[in-house]
BAFI-3210 file (N, C-alpha, C; in Angstrom, 3 decimals, decimal comma, padded with zeros to 6 digits):
// residues 218
n [1|2|3|4|5|6|7|8|9|10|11|12|13|14|15|16|17|18|19|20|21|22|23|24|25|26|27|28|29|30|31|32|33|34|35|36|37|38|39|40|41|42|43|44|45|46|47|48|49|50|51|52|53|54|55|56|57|58|59|60|61|62|63|64|65|66|67|68|69|70|71|72|73|74|75|76|77|78|79|80|81|82|83|84|85|86|87|88|89|90|91|92|93|94|95|96|97|98|99|100|101|102|103|104|105|106|107|108|109|110|111|112|113|114|115|116|117|118|119|120|121|122|123|124|125|126|127|128|129|130|131|132|133|134|135|136|137|138|139|140|141|142|143|144|145|146|147|148|149|150|151|152|153|154|155|156|157|158|159|160|161|162|163|164|165|166|167|168|169|170|171|172|173|174|175|176|177|178|179|180|181|182|183|184|185|186|187|188|189|190|191|192|193|194|195|196|197|198|199|200|201|202|203|204|205|206|207|208|209|210|211|212|213|214|215|216|217|218]
n.u [-010,793|-008,057|-007,609|-004,785|-002,912|-000,802|000,832|002,189|004,377|003,671|003,926|003,058|000,754|-001,861|-001,133|-000,450|-003,131|-004,938|-003,833|-003,894|-007,425|-007,554|-006,151|-008,104|-010,453|-009,122|-007,190|-004,202|-001,007|001,640|003,739|005,574|008,297|010,354|011,345|012,773|012,333|010,046|008,393|008,908|007,736|004,763|004,480|004,580|002,671|000,391|000,331|002,193|003,882|007,036|008,873|011,181|012,117|013,217|010,864|011,918|014,191|014,932|015,663|014,413|011,353|011,448|011,468|009,615|007,263|008,203|007,364|004,305|003,078|000,789|-002,149|-004,318|-004,696|-003,117|-001,699|-000,659|000,627|003,085|004,815|006,422|007,023|008,679|011,003|011,073|010,653|007,590|008,692|008,217|007,667|009,385|011,864|012,552|014,369|015,773|017,154|015,714|013,051|013,393|014,023|011,495|009,762|010,722|010,021|007,633|005,697|007,292|008,250|005,740|004,673|006,615|005,997|003,520|003,906|005,536|003,569|001,685|001,033|000,178|-002,075|-003,684|-004,177|-005,748|-008,157|-007,570|-007,042|-006,188|-004,597|-004,011|-002,560|-003,438|-003,913|-005,610|-003,766|-003,345|-004,836|-005,814|-004,636|-002,302|-000,201|003,402|002,883|003,484|005,508|004,959|002,274|002,520|003,503|001,790|-000,519|000,655|000,677|-002,345|-003,038|-001,647|-003,318|-005,710|-005,166|-004,212|-006,308|-008,024|-006,315|-006,537|-009,098|-010,188|-009,347|-009,565|-008,980|-008,137|-007,839|-007,317|-008,024|-007,402|-008,213|-007,203|-005,201|-004,055|-001,498|002,137|003,432|001,730|001,856|004,614|004,447|002,209|002,263|002,419|000,066|-002,031|-002,394|-003,222|-005,880|-007,065|-008,511|-008,769|-006,644|-007,398|-010,160|-010,577|-008,937|-011,241|-013,238|-011,886|-011,320|-014,036|-014,559|-012,734|-013,893|-016,578|-015,930|-015,780|-016,842|-013,737|-011,969|-011,495|-011,613|-013,124|-012,198|-012,972]
n.v [-023,195|-021,243|-018,216|-015,710|-013,087|-010,248|-008,172|-005,138|-003,301|-004,353|-004,856|-003,281|-001,207|-000,067|-002,171|-004,315|-004,691|-005,425|-007,754|-009,490|-009,065|-010,635|-013,257|-014,137|-014,477|-016,565|-016,408|-016,879|-015,736|-013,338|-011,456|-008,257|-006,063|-003,773|-003,953|-006,797|-008,360|-007,610|-008,608|-011,189|-012,053|-011,225|-012,937|-015,452|-015,542|-015,054|-017,298|-017,021|-016,277|-014,841|-012,143|-010,041|-006,533|-003,929|-002,515|-001,025|-001,652|-003,577|-006,531|-007,827|-007,096|-008,941|-011,115|-011,218|-011,408|-014,073|-015,382|-015,560|-017,084|-017,529|-015,183|-013,018|-010,503|-007,481|-005,300|-002,376|-001,105|-000,168|002,593|005,995|008,930|010,838|013,556|014,840|017,391|018,320|019,653|022,871|023,193|025,303|024,530|021,728|018,917|017,900|015,583|014,007|014,100|012,884|010,402|009,421|009,453|007,171|005,211|005,868|006,016|004,741|002,117|000,900|000,506|-001,014|-003,339|-003,728|-004,327|-006,712|-008,449|-008,735|-011,038|-012,915|-011,727|-011,098|-013,781|-014,697|-012,544|-010,728|-008,427|-004,986|-002,666|000,100|002,176|005,607|008,936|011,650|013,697|013,884|015,293|017,856|020,996|021,121|022,279|021,949|019,083|018,804|017,068|014,413|014,711|014,967|012,499|010,510|011,679|011,097|008,360|007,977|009,022|006,996|004,563|005,319|005,412|002,621|001,068|001,632|000,429|-002,228|-003,807|-005,849|-006,370|-005,513|-002,241|-000,275|002,835|003,964|006,166|006,058|007,687|009,541|007,590|006,063|005,691|004,735|006,682|008,705|009,791|010,573|013,079|014,507|014,559|012,280|012,734|013,920|011,792|009,856|009,821|009,627|007,546|003,572|001,305|-001,037|-001,069|000,507|-001,300|-003,271|-002,103|-002,070|-004,835|-005,561|-004,121|-004,956|-007,869|-007,475|-006,900|-004,624|-001,940|-000,806|001,861|005,359|005,094|006,157|005,281|006,553]
n.w [-003,979|-002,401|-001,728|-002,923|-001,638|-001,833|000,085|000,645|003,065|005,383|008,205|010,063|011,001|008,613|006,763|008,128|009,613|007,490|006,814|008,846|008,858|006,215|006,680|008,549|007,049|005,257|003,528|001,514|002,331|001,356|002,511|002,925|003,976|005,426|007,913|008,979|011,350|012,687|011,073|010,415|012,624|012,207|010,100|011,214|013,191|011,894|009,520|007,311|004,534|004,594|003,052|003,897|002,681|000,517|-001,262|-003,146|-004,377|-006,896|-007,366|-005,266|-005,663|-007,758|-006,168|-005,014|-006,807|-007,534|-005,317|-005,471|-007,890|-008,542|-008,220|-006,313|-005,488|-005,270|-003,069|-002,560|-000,060|000,924|002,270|001,939|004,181|003,807|003,810|007,735|010,398|008,394|005,390|003,696|000,062|-000,963|000,366|-000,054|000,008|-003,140|-003,495|-001,341|-002,339|-004,651|-003,639|-002,353|-004,495|-005,821|-003,796|-003,505|-005,512|-008,185|-007,316|-006,488|-009,361|-010,544|-009,111|-009,849|-012,354|-012,365|-011,400|-013,108|-014,916|-013,400|-012,009|-014,066|-015,069|-012,897|-013,240|-011,078|-008,227|-007,974|-005,224|-004,568|-002,190|-001,067|-000,379|001,338|000,941|-001,802|-003,197|-001,636|-000,787|001,549|003,893|004,307|003,240|000,469|-001,009|-000,192|-000,948|-004,056|-004,542|-003,963|-005,797|-008,098|-007,988|-007,914|-010,375|-011,908|-011,013|-012,441|-015,076|-014,997|-014,886|-016,662|-018,695|-017,992|-018,188|-017,646|-014,328|-011,428|-010,221|-007,657|-005,843|-003,198|-000,578|002,915|004,716|007,968|010,084|013,420|012,880|012,853|010,900|010,616|013,084|012,815|011,511|012,460|015,193|018,333|020,130|018,406|016,615|017,889|017,795|016,144|013,069|014,020|012,463|012,081|011,707|009,335|007,800|008,019|006,543|003,922|003,280|002,974|000,450|-001,117|-001,261|-002,384|-004,812|-005,986|-008,833|-010,926|-009,153|-007,236|-004,057|-000,860|002,401|004,622]
ca.u [-009,765|-007,915|-007,062|-003,891|-002,564|000,646|000,540|003,605|004,054|002,249|004,696|002,369|-000,065|-002,990|-001,068|-000,685|-004,290|-005,653|-003,065|-004,990|-008,628|-007,674|-005,713|-009,062|-010,908|-008,240|-006,434|-002,865|-000,450|002,646|003,896|006,812|008,057|011,370|011,661|012,734|012,067|008,278|007,534|008,645|006,652|003,534|004,100|004,355|000,981|-000,810|000,701|002,225|005,011|007,242|010,189|011,780|013,198|012,949|010,278|012,534|015,251|014,042|015,824|013,327|010,322|011,276|011,630|008,094|006,505|008,406|006,512|003,403|003,249|-000,956|-002,076|-005,674|-004,664|-001,782|-001,977|000,689|000,408|004,168|005,017|007,562|006,487|009,517|011,430|010,316|009,154|007,436|008,977|007,503|008,298|010,370|012,796|012,140|015,387|014,872|017,315|015,126|011,973|013,318|013,744|010,086|009,265|011,228|009,382|005,774|005,336|008,035|007,944|004,599|004,260|007,408|005,241|002,234|004,324|006,105|002,878|000,376|000,751|-000,476|-002,914|-004,666|-004,609|-006,802|-008,761|-007,385|-007,300|-004,945|-005,388|-002,988|-003,107|-003,208|-004,185|-006,302|-002,894|-002,879|-005,920|-005,782|-003,151|-002,179|001,144|004,134|002,716|003,848|006,279|004,342|001,165|002,844|003,658|000,206|-001,451|000,839|-000,223|-003,829|-003,166|-000,710|-003,966|-006,539|-004,788|-003,995|-007,959|-008,663|-005,918|-006,843|-010,291|-010,532|-008,927|-010,059|-007,760|-008,962|-007,085|-007,705|-007,661|-007,811|-008,365|-006,257|-005,481|-003,679|-000,340|003,568|003,615|000,851|002,877|005,892|003,878|001,489|002,358|001,522|-001,313|-003,081|-002,362|-004,010|-007,029|-007,233|-008,883|-008,203|-006,271|-008,427|-011,896|-009,841|-009,164|-012,302|-013,650|-011,140|-011,586|-015,481|-014,250|-012,057|-014,682|-017,641|-015,427|-016,734|-015,980|-012,498|-011,913|-010,964|-012,306|-012,559|-012,682|-013,591]
ca.v [-022,411|-020,587|-016,764|-015,198|-011,554|-010,070|-006,666|-004,261|-002,671|-005,461|-005,250|-002,760|-000,073|-000,665|-003,306|-005,263|-004,836|-005,558|-008,875|-010,023|-009,552|-011,631|-014,347|-014,443|-015,077|-017,771|-016,286|-017,419|-014,233|-013,239|-010,231|-007,649|-004,894|-003,443|-004,528|-008,125|-009,167|-007,297|-009,030|-012,375|-011,980|-011,274|-014,059|-016,433|-014,811|-015,484|-018,274|-016,218|-016,285|-013,163|-011,946|-008,721|-006,123|-002,786|-002,468|000,307|-003,011|-004,396|-007,730|-007,807|-007,338|-010,075|-012,383|-011,115|-012,261|-015,063|-015,881|-015,467|-017,272|-017,479|-014,214|-012,679|-009,438|-007,372|-004,279|-001,765|-000,293|000,525|004,375|006,489|009,755|011,927|014,599|015,220|017,774|018,404|021,060|023,550|022,822|026,188|023,978|020,441|018,662|017,311|014,161|013,329|013,896|011,790|008,808|009,680|008,837|006,021|004,398|005,908|005,504|003,579|000,672|000,025|000,127|-002,276|-004,762|-004,143|-004,879|-007,674|-009,377|-008,458|-011,978|-013,739|-011,039|-011,052|-015,192|-014,944|-011,608|-010,146|-006,989|-004,110|-001,900|001,231|003,026|007,018|009,922|012,919|014,750|013,905|016,366|018,785|021,461|020,720|022,967|020,546|018,110|019,026|016,050|013,445|014,498|014,806|011,390|009,919|012,175|010,352|007,148|007,806|008,835|005,892|003,855|005,655|004,834|001,204|000,552|001,633|-000,266|-003,779|-003,857|-007,463|-006,139|-004,536|-001,582|000,342|003,674|003,926|006,774|005,523|008,560|009,478|006,770|006,058|004,743|005,518|007,675|010,004|010,291|011,166|014,303|015,294|014,291|010,961|013,043|013,882|010,641|008,949|010,696|008,917|005,923|002,503|000,518|-002,236|-000,618|000,847|-002,573|-004,145|-001,560|-002,105|-006,301|-005,342|-003,700|-006,731|-009,259|-006,961|-006,578|-003,197|-001,492|-000,171|003,574|005,808|004,973|006,898|004,518|007,228]
ca.w [-003,739|-001,555|-002,520|-002,255|-001,568|-001,791|000,568|000,875|004,196|005,859|009,471|010,873|010,404|007,537|006,077|009,168|010,005|006,091|006,393|009,831|008,692|005,396|006,847|009,226|005,955|005,092|002,547|001,463|002,287|001,019|003,417|002,859|004,708|005,467|009,040|008,994|012,713|012,962|009,590|010,903|014,403|012,064|009,663|012,083|013,757|010,416|008,886|005,681|003,982|004,866|002,303|004,051|001,914|000,070|-002,519|-004,439|-005,027|-008,416|-007,367|-003,993|-006,629|-008,581|-005,523|-004,619|-007,554|-008,082|-004,736|-006,122|-009,103|-008,328|-007,216|-006,490|-004,807|-005,007|-001,978|-002,793|001,062|001,472|001,704|003,000|004,348|003,299|005,512|008,990|009,953|007,010|004,817|002,225|-001,072|-001,299|001,028|-000,289|-000,551|-003,963|-003,889|-000,821|-003,273|-005,751|-003,310|-002,161|-005,709|-006,033|-003,000|-003,356|-007,441|-009,018|-007,106|-006,869|-010,643|-010,839|-008,322|-010,883|-013,454|-012,393|-011,218|-014,055|-015,851|-012,525|-011,578|-015,193|-015,363|-011,936|-013,047|-009,615|-007,850|-007,409|-004,419|-004,494|-000,965|-001,761|000,616|000,755|000,612|-003,380|-003,789|-000,661|-000,551|002,997|003,817|004,156|002,551|-000,817|-001,306|-000,324|-002,023|-004,886|-005,020|-003,911|-006,853|-009,216|-007,663|-007,944|-011,737|-012,460|-010,793|-013,403|-016,379|-015,233|-014,682|-018,197|-019,874|-017,669|-017,783|-016,696|-013,419|-010,641|-009,691|-006,543|-005,396|-001,871|000,532|003,860|005,852|008,921|010,783|014,242|012,451|013,233|009,909|011,119|014,576|012,791|010,715|013,097|016,563|018,739|020,604|017,635|016,106|018,675|017,912|014,414|013,284|013,939|011,474|011,956|011,392|007,991|006,907|007,576|005,172|002,424|003,124|002,100|-000,973|-001,892|-001,154|-003,188|-006,049|-006,815|-010,055|-010,077|-009,124|-006,273|-002,830|000,451|003,550|006,064]
c.u [-009,230|-007,048|-005,820|-003,465|-001,054|000,583|002,043|003,572|003,363|003,114|003,873|001,186|-001,362|-003,027|-001,263|-002,404|-004,954|-004,889|-004,322|-006,387|-008,550|-007,258|-007,317|-010,038|-010,355|-007,844|-005,045|-002,395|001,093|002,671|005,222|006,876|009,676|012,159|011,739|012,207|010,469|007,894|007,509|007,571|005,064|003,465|003,869|002,831|-000,071|-000,537|000,869|003,399|005,706|008,642|010,463|012,312|012,618|012,378|010,622|013,758|014,346|014,178|014,438|011,924|010,222|011,087|009,875|007,032|006,795|007,497|005,164|002,966|001,008|-001,139|-003,689|-005,603|-003,129|-002,242|-000,497|000,693|001,367|004,845|005,843|006,501|007,256|010,262|010,351|011,173|009,311|007,852|008,217|008,098|009,386|012,117|012,986|013,637|015,169|015,786|016,216|013,614|012,313|013,388|012,249|009,338|009,327|010,533|007,697|005,103|006,382|008,038|006,757|003,860|005,497|007,052|004,206|002,660|005,282|005,336|001,509|000,123|-000,007|-001,773|-004,245|-005,231|-005,905|-007,760|-009,106|-007,724|-006,025|-005,587|-004,029|-003,486|-002,460|-003,380|-004,849|-005,204|-002,415|-003,816|-005,814|-004,496|-002,928|-000,362|002,213|004,303|002,750|004,254|005,689|002,913|001,333|002,769|002,565|-000,519|-000,672|000,419|-001,213|-003,985|-002,917|-001,941|-004,970|-006,240|-004,490|-005,586|-008,583|-007,819|-005,944|-008,300|-010,937|-010,039|-009,720|-009,008|-008,652|-007,598|-007,548|-007,554|-008,158|-008,033|-007,112|-006,121|-004,204|-002,465|000,929|003,523|003,003|001,329|003,767|005,541|003,500|001,761|001,507|000,475|-002,478|-003,323|-003,356|-005,507|-007,584|-008,182|-008,258|-007,701|-007,520|-009,505|-011,859|-009,960|-010,165|-013,287|-013,094|-010,990|-013,029|-015,546|-014,028|-013,014|-015,930|-017,096|-015,923|-015,839|-014,543|-013,006|-011,564|-012,100|-011,873|-013,069|-013,119|-014,213]
c.v [-021,634|-019,632|-016,353|-013,752|-011,426|-008,437|-006,281|-003,773|-003,400|-005,375|-004,141|-001,619|-000,406|-002,125|-004,610|-005,649|-005,599|-007,020|-010,117|-010,169|-010,528|-013,211|-014,618|-015,322|-016,257|-017,755|-016,497|-015,830|-014,534|-011,498|-009,645|-006,616|-004,977|-004,132|-005,752|-008,871|-008,610|-008,544|-010,771|-012,919|-012,121|-012,576|-015,159|-016,622|-015,425|-016,655|-017,862|-016,420|-014,541|-013,051|-010,129|-008,548|-004,872|-002,921|-001,665|-001,060|-003,764|-005,694|-008,327|-007,750|-008,294|-011,040|-012,173|-011,829|-013,439|-016,156|-016,120|-015,783|-017,137|-016,122|-013,529|-011,032|-008,926|-005,517|-003,516|-000,659|000,593|001,752|004,549|008,322|011,104|012,602|015,091|015,948|018,092|019,734|021,629|022,868|023,571|025,294|022,710|019,896|017,871|015,499|013,703|013,148|012,871|010,255|008,353|009,013|007,757|004,863|004,322|005,660|004,420|002,313|-000,043|-000,330|-001,124|-003,302|-004,967|-004,538|-006,515|-008,884|-009,458|-010,016|-012,787|-013,129|-011,278|-012,813|-015,167|-013,528|-010,936|-008,783|-006,244|-003,045|-000,892|002,419|004,249|007,901|010,940|013,810|014,814|015,035|017,735|019,656|021,828|021,244|022,001|019,416|017,500|017,889|014,797|013,351|014,471|013,579|010,564|010,717|011,375|009,057|006,677|007,728|007,787|004,759|003,729|004,689|003,231|000,528|000,515|001,016|-001,735|-003,533|-005,291|-007,856|-005,736|-003,660|-000,157|001,410|004,175|005,061|006,257|006,342|008,627|008,329|006,777|005,377|005,767|006,766|008,873|010,597|010,992|012,263|015,194|015,497|012,732|011,638|013,003|012,489|009,386|009,061|010,138|007,593|004,845|001,835|-000,543|-002,255|-000,104|-000,148|-003,334|-003,670|-001,795|-003,643|-006,265|-005,207|-004,712|-007,918|-008,767|-006,682|-005,414|-002,722|-000,667|001,258|004,085|005,605|005,474|006,112|004,674|008,452]
c.w [-003,410|-002,282|-001,820|-002,594|-001,021|-001,178|001,143|002,406|005,050|007,410|010,838|010,019|009,891|006,830|006,802|009,616|008,858|006,402|007,677|009,268|007,148|006,043|007,812|008,316|005,105|003,912|002,666|001,388|001,750|001,462|003,126|003,878|004,976|006,937|009,246|010,233|013,001|011,936|009,855|011,791|013,660|011,019|010,337|013,027|012,581|009,496|007,662|005,983|003,916|003,879|002,840|002,829|001,483|-001,081|-003,737|-005,116|-006,019|-007,886|-005,905|-004,897|-007,466|-007,784|-004,949|-005,623|-007,895|-006,811|-004,425|-007,266|-009,644|-007,614|-007,589|-006,361|-004,684|-004,000|-002,202|-001,322|001,580|001,225|002,372|002,853|003,816|004,582|006,292|009,556|008,840|006,403|003,986|001,383|-001,248|-000,469|001,054|-000,779|-001,841|-004,235|-002,945|-001,499|-004,288|-004,967|-002,877|-003,732|-006,041|-005,133|-003,523|-004,747|-008,192|-008,234|-006,891|-008,357|-011,424|-010,103|-009,243|-011,770|-013,829|-012,133|-011,974|-014,762|-014,589|-011,968|-012,878|-015,200|-014,097|-012,336|-011,627|-009,498|-007,769|-006,563|-004,379|-003,087|-001,103|-000,567|000,253|000,829|-001,077|-003,917|-003,073|-000,378|000,641|003,169|004,310|004,032|001,405|-001,448|-001,395|-000,715|-002,987|-005,305|-005,072|-005,249|-008,066|-009,106|-008,452|-009,576|-012,855|-012,599|-011,775|-014,474|-016,474|-015,194|-016,048|-019,157|-019,274|-017,184|-017,122|-015,196|-012,583|-009,877|-008,838|-005,617|-004,169|-000,842|001,941|005,100|007,083|009,922|011,795|014,187|012,983|012,282|010,562|012,146|014,341|011,738|011,958|014,742|017,285|019,202|019,329|016,576|016,428|018,998|016,644|014,627|013,109|013,024|011,218|011,576|009,852|007,311|006,972|006,333|003,729|002,320|002,778|000,792|-001,677|-001,914|-002,107|-004,380|-006,943|-007,932|-009,839|-010,261|-008,203|-005,059|-001,718|001,472|004,450|005,894]
res [x|x|x|x|x|x|x|x|x|x|x|x|x|x|x|x|x|x|x|x|x|x|x|x|x|x|x|x|x|x|x|x|x|x|x|x|x|x|x|x|x|x|x|x|x|x|x|x|x|x|x|x|x|x|x|x|x|x|x|x|x|x|x|x|x|x|x|x|x|x|x|x|x|x|x|x|x|x|x|x|x|x|x|x|x|x|x|x|x|x|x|x|x|x|x|x|x|x|x|x|x|x|x|x|x|x|x|x|x|x|x|x|x|x|x|x|x|x|x|x|x|x|x|x|x|x|x|x|x|x|x|x|x|x|x|x|x|x|x|x|x|x|x|x|x|x|x|x|x|x|x|x|x|x|x|x|x|x|x|x|x|x|x|x|x|x|x|x|x|x|x|x|x|x|x|x|x|x|x|x|x|x|x|x|x|x|x|x|x|x|x|x|x|x|x|x|x|x|x|x|x|x|x|x|x|x|x|x|x|x|x|x|x|x|x|x|x|x]
***
């Protein structure tokens, strides 16, 4: 039987690289991202189902869950960096922080809740992509890091509450992505890891069905 994965933020970066890796192994894929054109190109390349939209939208979450009534893997990869240039917490706009929480914490939980029946039926797995900014005191990264810390604890509790599932909160390390370039500049981002290599390590984790927990991929 073919495995099915639902991946958010799948039009570029780690989401795209993981989608390519899983597709190469014969997985059925449901992919989402905000950029419809890029997502449609990826879906055409991989023979996947594309459902463009914003994960903060409850109607979109329902569409995604409905498109994957049988689900083996949920990957909450979609993230927002927040305000750039990265501001200190003393100056962080609170409305922007609320939006960041909606994208990086509430939306993943909403999608977990919506897909739990299918995941439980398959004894499937959840990957929540986090960051070393969740634990490190990096200046300017307070807003983003706080949301990722919340996502880590959410994952930790979910793993305890759903012992039949595998729940991994995954720190992929620095990768050469548009998000990192927006944070630190294109030159520094260019020296970071290739998302395809990180995706290969993540695919290995999924295939091995390791115990639930925090995982660092670099």
